[in-house]
C-alpha positions as CSV (number, residue, x, y, z in Angstrom):
1,M,-8.5,4.7,19.6
2,K,-5.3,3.6,18.2
3,I,-2.9,5.7,16.2
4,N,-1.2,3.8,13.6
5,S,2.4,4.0,12.8
6,V,4.6,3.1,10.0
7,Y,5.6,0.0,12.2
8,D,2.1,-1.2,11.8
9,C,3.0,-1.7,8.3
10,S,4.8,-4.6,6.8
11,I,5.8,-7.1,4.2
12,I,3.7,-10.1,4.2
13,E,4.5,-13.4,2.4
14,I,1.7,-14.5,0.1
15,N,1.4,-18.2,-0.7
16,K,3.5,-19.2,-3.7
17,H,2.7,-22.5,-5.4
18,Q,5.4,-23.6,-7.7
19,N,5.4,-26.5,-10.3
20,E,7.2,-27.2,-13.7
21,K,4.4,-25.3,-15.5
22,G,5.1,-22.0,-13.5
23,N,4.0,-20.4,-10.3
24,I,0.7,-19.2,-8.9
25,T,0.1,-16.9,-5.9
26,V,-3.4,-16.9,-4.1
27,I,-5.1,-14.1,-2.1
28,E,-8.3,-14.8,-0.3
29,N,-10.5,-12.6,1.6
30,G,-9.9,-12.4,5.4
31,L,-7.2,-15.0,5.2
32,T,-4.3,-13.8,3.4
33,V,-5.0,-10.3,4.6
34,D,-7.2,-9.2,7.5
35,F,-9.6,-7.6,5.6
36,D,-12.3,-8.2,2.8
37,V,-11.2,-6.7,-0.5
38,N,-13.7,-4.6,-2.1
39,R,-11.5,-2.9,-4.8
40,I,-8.8,-4.0,-7.0
41,Y,-6.5,-1.7,-9.2
42,Y,-3.1,-1.8,-10.8
43,L,-0.7,1.0,-11.9
44,Y,1.4,0.5,-15.0
45,D,3.4,2.6,-17.6
46,V,4.5,5.1,-15.0
47,P,7.0,7.2,-16.8
48,G,10.5,7.2,-15.5
49,G,11.0,9.8,-12.7
50,E,7.2,10.1,-11.9
51,S,5.9,9.0,-8.4
52,R,2.3,8.0,-7.6
53,G,0.4,8.2,-4.2
54,G,1.1,11.3,-2.5
55,H,-2.1,10.9,0.1
56,A,-3.1,8.9,3.1
57,H,-6.6,7.3,3.9
58,K,-8.6,7.6,7.0
59,E,-10.2,4.2,6.9
60,L,-8.9,2.3,4.1
61,K,-6.5,-0.7,4.4
62,Q,-4.2,-1.8,1.2
63,L,-2.2,-4.5,0.2
64,I,0.2,-3.4,-2.3
65,I,2.2,-5.7,-4.8
66,A,4.6,-5.5,-7.4
67,A,2.9,-7.9,-10.1
68,S,5.9,-7.3,-12.2
69,G,9.4,-5.0,-11.9
70,S,10.0,-3.1,-9.0
71,F,9.3,0.3,-7.2
72,N,9.6,1.7,-3.9
73,V,6.8,2.8,-1.2
74,V,7.7,5.5,1.2
75,L,5.5,5.1,4.2
76,D,5.3,8.2,6.6
77,D,3.0,8.4,9.9
78,G,4.0,12.2,10.6
79,R,6.8,11.5,12.7
80,T,8.9,8.5,11.0
81,K,9.4,7.4,7.5
82,R,10.1,3.9,6.1
83,T,10.8,2.7,2.7
84,F,10.2,-0.6,1.3
85,T,11.2,-2.0,-2.0
86,L,8.6,-4.3,-3.7
87,N,10.0,-6.6,-6.3
88,R,8.7,-10.0,-5.7
89,P,4.9,-10.9,-6.8
90,Y,4.5,-13.2,-3.8
91,Q,5.1,-10.5,-1.3
92,G,3.0,-7.6,-0.4
93,L,3.1,-4.4,1.7
94,L,0.1,-4.2,4.1
95,V,-0.6,-0.5,4.7
96,V,-3.1,0.5,7.6
97,P,-4.9,3.6,7.6
98,G,-3.6,7.1,8.6
99,I,-0.3,6.5,6.9
100,W,1.0,8.8,4.1
101,R,2.3,6.9,1.1
102,E,4.4,7.8,-2.0
103,L,5.3,5.3,-4.8
104,N,8.4,5.9,-6.8
105,D,11.5,4.5,-8.7
106,F,9.3,2.5,-10.8
107,S,11.3,-0.1,-13.0
108,S,10.3,-0.1,-16.6
109,G,7.6,-2.5,-17.4
110,S,6.5,-2.5,-13.7
111,V,2.9,-3.2,-12.5
112,C,1.8,-2.0,-9.0
113,L,-1.4,-4.2,-7.8
114,V,-3.1,-2.7,-5.2
115,L,-6.0,-4.4,-3.0
116,A,-8.1,-2.3,-1.0
117,S,-10.7,-3.0,1.7
118,E,-13.2,-0.3,0.7
119,H,-14.9,1.2,-2.3
120,Y,-13.5,4.4,-3.6
121,S,-14.5,7.3,-1.5
122,E,-13.2,10.7,-2.0
123,S,-14.0,11.7,1.8
124,D,-11.5,8.9,2.8
125,Y,-8.5,10.7,1.1
126,L,-6.0,13.1,2.9
127,R,-4.4,14.7,-0.2
128,D,-2.6,17.6,1.4
129,Y,0.5,16.8,3.5
130,T,-0.2,19.5,6.1
131,E,-4.2,18.6,6.5
132,F,-2.6,14.8,6.9
133,L,-0.4,16.0,9.9
134,I,-3.4,18.2,11.3
135,Y,-5.5,15.1,11.1
136,K,-2.7,12.9,12.7
137,T,-2.1,15.6,15.6
138,D,-6.2,15.7,15.9
139,K,-6.1,11.7,16.5
140,T,-3.6,11.7,19.0
141,Q,-5.6,14.2,21.3
142,L,-8.9,12.1,21.2
């Protein structure tokens, strides 16, 4: 079984179509990302100084997009951390399972759009960092 690291997560360019009337960016199941989108949600009106996330997923994949404004995504695989700044609506951060994520430094008026591979399931979440580290250690011993 593959153990994912922060280096399996990356910024992807999403097709941007421009004309004099404005831009459109299109995301299609299985084409733009390697998963079918089963849930979409967005974060907005995040107060200054607050952070979101603070969890990992066992199976779920995500594409995180700054639909408006900017924010940082800190990814952690239990050994290495990487920080990505999202600030373009035609780019998304692909996050694979087994990666702890925290979102912070939201600009005023920012909107974080998330496309998820799975429907909501509380059992897929790792919400305690110590439990996350144990989960990662157990995965490496399989």
